[in-house]
Each structure stands twice: as structure tokens, then as C-alpha cells.
C-alpha positions in Angstrom: 11.1 -28.5 12.5 11.7 -25.0 14.1 14.1 -26.5 16.6 16.0 -28.3 13.8 16.3 -25.0 11.9 17.6 -23.1 14.9 20.1 -25.9 15.5 21.4 -25.9 12.0 21.7 -22.1 12.0 23.7 -22.2 15.2 26.0 -24.9 13.7 26.7 -22.7 10.7 27.4 -19.7 12.9 29.8 -21.8 15.0 31.6 -23.0 11.9 32.3 -19.4 10.9 33.2 -18.1 14.4 34.6 -20.9 16.5 37.1 -22.6 14.2 40.5 -23.3 15.9 43.5 -21.1 15.2 41.5 -18.2 13.6 43.3 -14.9 13.0 41.7 -11.5 13.7 40.6 -10.9 10.1 39.3 -14.5 9.8 37.3 -14.0 13.0 35.9 -10.6 11.8 35.0 -12.2 8.5 33.2 -15.0 10.4 31.3 -12.6 12.5 30.3 -10.7 9.4 29.0 -13.8 7.7 27.2 -15.0 10.9 25.6 -11.6 11.2 24.2 -11.9 7.6 23.0 -15.4 8.3 21.1 -14.4 11.4 19.6 -11.1 10.2 19.0 -11.7 6.5 16.1 -14.2 6.8 14.1 -12.1 9.4 14.9 -8.9 7.5 13.8 -10.2 4.2 10.7 -11.7 5.8 9.8 -8.3 7.4 10.5 -6.5 4.2 8.3 -8.8 2.1 5.5 -8.7 4.7 5.7 -4.9 4.8 5.8 -4.6 1.0 2.8 -6.9 0.7 0.8 -4.8 3.3 1.8 -1.6 1.5 0.8 -3.0 -1.9 -2.6 -4.1 -0.7 -3.1 -0.8 1.2 -2.4 1.2 -1.9 -4.8 -0.8 -4.1 -7.6 -1.1 -1.6 -7.5 2.4 -0.1 -8.3 3.9 -3.5 -11.4 1.8 -3.6 -12.7 3.1 -0.3 -14.7 6.3 -0.2 -12.4 9.2 0.9 -15.0 10.2 3.6 -14.9 6.8 5.2 -11.1 6.8 5.5 -11.1 10.3 6.9 -13.8 9.5 9.4 -12.1 6.3 10.6 -8.4 7.4 10.7 -8.4 11.2 10.3 -6.3 11.1 7.1 -3.4 9.2 8.6 -2.0 6.1 6.9 -2.5 3.0 9.0 -0.6 -0.1 7.7 -2.7 -3.2 7.3 -6.0 -1.4 6.9 -6.2 -2.3 3.3 -5.4 -6.0 4.1 -8.2 -6.0 6.7 -10.7 -4.6 4.2 -9.5 -7.1 1.6 -10.1 -10.0 4.0 -13.5 -8.6 4.9 -14.3 -8.2 1.2 -13.4 -11.8 0.4 -15.4 -13.1 3.4 -18.5 -11.2 2.3 -18.1 -12.4 -1.3 -17.7 -16.0 0.0 -20.9 -15.6 2.2 -22.8 -14.2 -0.8 -21.7 -17.1 -3.0 -23.2 -19.6 -0.6 -26.8 -18.3 -0.7 -29.4 -18.6 -3.4 -28.8 -15.2 -5.1 -25.1 -15.7 -5.1 -25.3 -19.1 -6.8 -27.6 -17.7 -9.5 -25.1 -14.8 -10.0 -22.2 -17.2 -10.3 -24.0 -19.4 -12.8 -25.0 -16.4 -14.9 -21.5 -15.1 -14.9 -20.0 -18.4 -15.9 -22.6 -18.8 -18.6 -21.6 -15.4 -20.1 -17.8 -16.2 -19.8 -18.3 -19.6 -21.5 -19.6 -17.8 -24.6 -16.4 -15.8 -25.0 -13.8 -17.8 -27.0 -10.5 -16.8 -25.5 -11.7 -15.8 -22.1 -13.5 -19.0 -21.4 -10.3 -21.0 -21.9 -8.3 -18.8 -19.5 -11.1 -18.7 -16.9 -11.5 -22.5 -17.0 -7.8 -23.1 -16.5 -7.5 -20.6 -13.6 -10.7 -22.0 -12.0 -9.4 -25.6 -12.1 -6.1 -24.6 -10.6 -7.8 -22.8 -7.7 -10.3 -25.5 -7.2 -7.6 -28.1 -7.0 -5.4 -26.2 -4.6 -8.3 -25.1 -2.3 -10.4 -28.3 -2.3 -10.4 -29.8 1.2 -10.6 -33.4 -0.1 -7.9 -33.0 -2.8 -4.7 -34.9 -2.5 -2.9 -32.5 -4.8 0.6 -31.5 -3.7 0.1 -33.3 -0.4 2.5 -36.1 -0.9 6.2 -36.1 -1.8 7.6 -39.0 -3.8 10.8 -40.1 -5.5 10.9 -41.7 -8.9 13.6 -42.7 -11.4 13.7 -39.8 -13.8 14.9 -38.8 -16.3 16.5 -42.3 -16.6 16.9 -45.5 -14.6 19.3 -45.1 -11.7 18.8 -41.3 -11.4 16.2 -40.3 -8.8 14.1 -37.1 -8.7 11.7 -35.5 -6.3 8.1 -35.2 -7.4 4.8 -34.1 -5.9 1.6 -36.1 -6.3 -1.1 -34.0 -7.9 -3.8 -36.7 -8.1 -4.8 -40.1 -9.5 -4.8 -40.4 -13.3 -8.3 -40.6 -14.7 -10.2 -40.6 -18.0 -8.4 -41.3 -21.2 -5.0 -41.1 -19.6 -5.7 -44.0 -17.2 -7.6 -46.0 -19.8 -4.6 -45.8 -22.2 -2.2 -47.4 -19.7 -2.4 -51.0 -18.5 -1.4 -50.1 -14.9 -2.8 -47.7 -12.3 -0.9 -44.4 -12.8 -0.5 -41.4 -10.6 -0.1 -37.8 -11.8 3.3 -36.5 -10.6 4.7 -33.0 -11.0 8.5 -33.0 -11.1 9.7 -29.4 -10.5 12.8 -27.7 -11.7 15.5 -26.1 -9.4 15.5 -23.4 -8.1 12.2 -22.4 -9.6 9.6 -25.0 -8.6 6.8 -23.3 -10.6 8.1 -24.9 -13.8 8.6 -28.6 -14.3 7.2 -31.7 -15.9 3.9 -33.6 -15.6 4.5 -37.3 -15.6 2.0 -40.2 -15.4 3.8 -42.8 -13.4 2.7 -46.3 -12.4 2.0 -46.4 -8.7 4.4 -49.2 -8.0 7.3 -47.2 -9.4 6.9 -44.4 -6.8 8.7 -44.2 -3.5 6.5 -42.2 -1.0 8.5 -40.1 1.4 7.5 -39.0 4.9 8.5 -35.4 4.5 5.9 -32.7 4.1 5.2 -30.8 0.9 6.7 -27.7 2.4 9.9 -29.6 3.3 10.0 -31.0 -0.2 9.7 -27.6 -1.8 12.5 -26.3 0.4 14.6 -29.2 -0.7 14.0 -28.4 -4.4 14.4 -24.6 -4.0 17.6 -24.9 -2.1 19.0 -27.4 -4.6 19.4 -29.9 -1.8 21.1 -27.6 0.7 18.2 -27.7 3.1 17.6 -31.4 3.9 14.5 -32.4 5.9 15.1 -34.5 9.0 15.2 -38.3 8.5 12.0 -39.5 10.0 12.6 -43.0 8.8 15.8 -43.3 10.9 13.9 -41.9 13.9 11.2 -44.4 13.5 13.7 -47.3 13.3 15.4 -46.0 16.4 12.1 -45.9 18.3 11.1 -49.4 17.2 14.5 -50.7 18.3 14.1 -49.0 21.7 10.6 -50.5 22.0 11.9 -54.0 21.2 14.7 -53.6 23.8 12.2 -52.6 26.5 10.0 -55.6 25.7 12.9 -58.0 26.0 13.9 -56.3 29.3 
């Protein structure tokens, strides 16, 4: 995938800088656009990473005793320290949650939260989302499909979030699948559809590639693995005949 990305980037750079019969201004403009294409992704990535580290450092450093920070770093600001402490904090909490006292504490906390009218609804929704995303056996958002939506003859990209269960499945005559159809370019909003399994076309692209396809409005297209598989099968048949 990385090789394909580099190859496509180089193709775009060549389009802007190596077109035939380019004048001086056109070539300078091409170099300018190529420079943006090459530097913008890495610059934005570094900026976002640095901003995230700074954000975590500012939040976590205030939680640490001042004497600890002074003793460890002599009062100097060390980028990433807050992130390290945050990682250690979550690891410790996770370890605590797996032992006997931790389980009792979690049950007691959830018992109290369940007694608060508005908070329990919010907590339950957030908990279900995180459990679905982080569950190792979950098939949520792990498959990309195509379906005819919003009408016959028009195809949309969707993400399988699970198998329909309970009243939803019992109401329908066929086995249905929960499919999230995102909007472009913001994939966090979209539509939840309950689609018969036979009406779905499962794609070989990864979820990450599917998200890139949606966010880029189709500009970033994943490699055609189906064509590659057909080519390999054809080569295998040719070798067998030979």
C-alpha cells in the first residue's frame, strides 16, 4: 500500500513538472504545487502529532506533583512525558480492573451510575461504542461492502457493523446485516441500514482503505485486488498447461 502511495504521488509530481512544452512560469507553478504535495502531508502529520503530545503534556503535567517533575527533569519541559504517564496510567487502571478489587469497584460504580436518570443513558451508549470498537471478536467496521442505496442502480460504500439480532432480525424474513453508510467527506455521520445479506457485495479492500475512499470523495482509490487475483490465476493456469 505504501509503495502504491509513493507511486501515485510521483505520478502527480511528474504531471505538474514534466509536461511537454512547459514555459518558465508553468514550470515554476508546477514545482510549487509539487512542493506542496510532497511537504504538506508530512508537515500536517508532524504538526498534529506535536499538537497531540503538547495537549496531553499540558493536561497530565498539572496532575503530577510539582516535586516529582522537578526531581525527574529539573523543571525543563520534555515533550512526550505526559503521553508516557498517560499510557502508564491506563495500563495500571487496566491491570486494576482485572483483579478482584477492581471488578468490585467497577460493579459498584456502574450500580451507582445506573441510578442516575440522564447519566446512565449517556454512559451506556458510550460504553457500548467502546466495547464494540475494542472487542477482539467483534466484526464491527472490519468489512467493506457495496449496496444499492439510496435506490436501485446507484451503489454506495458501507461498513458492516454486525449481524442483526433481536427484534430487528425477528421482524424481517431474511437474515439481515447492520451496515453503516457514511457521508462524504465526514464519515462520522451517516445512516444505519439493515440489509439482507444477499444484497451486499463484499469488497476485498480494508476498512482503512474504505474510509480513505469515502473521505477523499473517491479521489483516493484502493488497488484492485480482484484484478490482481485474476491475473495470478491466469498465470497459474498458463504454467499448468505448459
